[in-house]
C-alpha positions as CSV (number, residue, x, y, z in Angstrom):
1,M,5.4,-1.9,11.6
2,I,3.2,0.4,13.9
3,E,4.4,3.9,14.8
4,S,2.6,6.5,16.9
5,T,3.5,10.2,17.2
6,Q,1.9,13.2,18.9
7,K,1.8,16.6,17.1
8,I,0.9,19.9,18.4
9,N,-1.4,22.0,16.2
10,D,0.2,25.5,16.0
11,Q,-3.0,27.3,15.8
12,D,-4.8,26.1,18.7
13,S,-2.2,24.0,20.7
14,A,-4.4,21.0,20.5
15,I,-2.6,17.4,20.5
16,T,-3.3,14.8,18.1
17,T,-1.9,11.2,18.1
18,T,-1.1,9.8,14.7
19,I,-0.9,6.3,14.4
20,L,0.8,4.8,11.2
21,C,0.4,1.3,10.2
22,N,2.3,-0.3,7.3
23,G,2.9,-3.8,5.9
24,S,0.8,-6.9,7.0
25,L,-1.2,-6.4,10.3
26,D,-1.4,-9.8,11.6
27,I,-1.0,-12.0,14.6
28,S,2.5,-11.0,14.9
29,S,1.8,-7.3,15.2
30,A,-1.5,-7.7,17.2
31,S,0.2,-7.0,20.7
32,Q,2.1,-4.0,19.3
33,L,-1.0,-2.7,17.8
34,H,-3.1,-3.3,20.9
35,E,-0.5,-1.3,23.1
36,V,-0.2,1.6,20.9
37,L,-4.0,1.8,20.7
38,I,-4.3,1.6,24.5
39,D,-1.8,4.5,24.8
40,A,-3.8,6.7,22.3
41,I,-7.1,5.9,24.3
42,E,-5.4,6.7,27.6
43,S,-4.0,10.0,26.1
44,G,-7.6,11.2,25.6
45,H,-6.3,13.1,22.5
46,P,-7.9,13.0,19.0
47,V,-6.4,10.1,16.8
48,C,-5.4,10.0,13.4
49,L,-5.4,6.6,12.0
50,D,-3.3,6.1,8.9
51,L,-3.6,2.5,7.1
52,D,-2.2,3.8,3.8
53,E,0.6,1.6,3.9
54,A,-1.4,-1.6,5.2
55,T,-1.4,-4.4,3.0
56,R,-3.2,-7.0,4.9
57,I,-5.3,-7.0,8.1
58,D,-6.1,-10.1,9.6
59,T,-9.0,-11.1,12.2
60,S,-6.9,-10.5,15.2
61,C,-6.0,-7.0,14.3
62,M,-9.5,-6.2,12.8
63,Q,-10.8,-7.2,16.3
64,I,-8.4,-4.8,18.0
65,L,-9.2,-1.9,15.6
66,F,-12.9,-2.5,16.0
67,S,-12.7,-2.5,19.9
68,F,-10.5,0.7,19.6
69,I,-13.0,2.5,17.6
70,K,-16.0,1.5,19.9
71,E,-14.0,2.5,23.1
72,A,-12.8,5.8,21.6
73,K,-16.4,6.5,20.6
74,Q,-17.8,5.8,24.3
75,K,-14.9,8.1,25.6
76,H,-15.6,10.9,22.9
77,I,-12.3,10.6,21.2
78,S,-12.4,11.5,17.8
79,I,-10.8,9.3,15.2
80,E,-9.9,10.6,11.8
81,S,-8.6,8.3,8.9
82,L,-5.8,9.8,7.1
83,S,-5.9,6.7,4.9
84,E,-6.7,6.7,1.2
85,N,-6.4,2.7,1.4
86,N,-10.0,1.4,2.1
87,L,-8.8,-1.9,3.3
88,F,-10.2,-1.6,6.8
89,T,-13.4,0.4,6.0
90,D,-14.2,-1.9,3.2
91,T,-13.9,-4.9,5.4
92,L,-15.8,-3.3,8.0
93,K,-18.6,-2.6,5.4
94,L,-18.2,-6.4,4.2
95,I,-19.0,-7.8,7.7
96,G,-21.8,-5.5,8.0
97,L,-20.0,-3.1,10.6
98,G,-19.6,-0.1,8.2
99,D,-21.9,2.2,10.3
100,L,-19.3,1.9,13.2
101,L,-17.4,4.6,11.5
102,E,-20.1,7.1,11.2
103,S,-20.4,9.8,13.6
């Protein structure tokens, strides 16, 4: 399941998009993931990506997440990970792309 919410910070009225991904992120959820991430990019707001409940990420979703991070960086959209689950970051490091997450 993939959910996207927008929250307004009470202190500075900044809007942040939070994307919650849980369960298995595989080919059956790739289209939904892509749509949610495209909407987040188009909003232009900072993004919090929460993968805590993700149990598996297959290649199709890894590619989508990789492209999302790359495009967000090009558009100067900040991405914060709210995840204690290192599934995504560990996989990026394993395939030699760990520096993608660094500022």
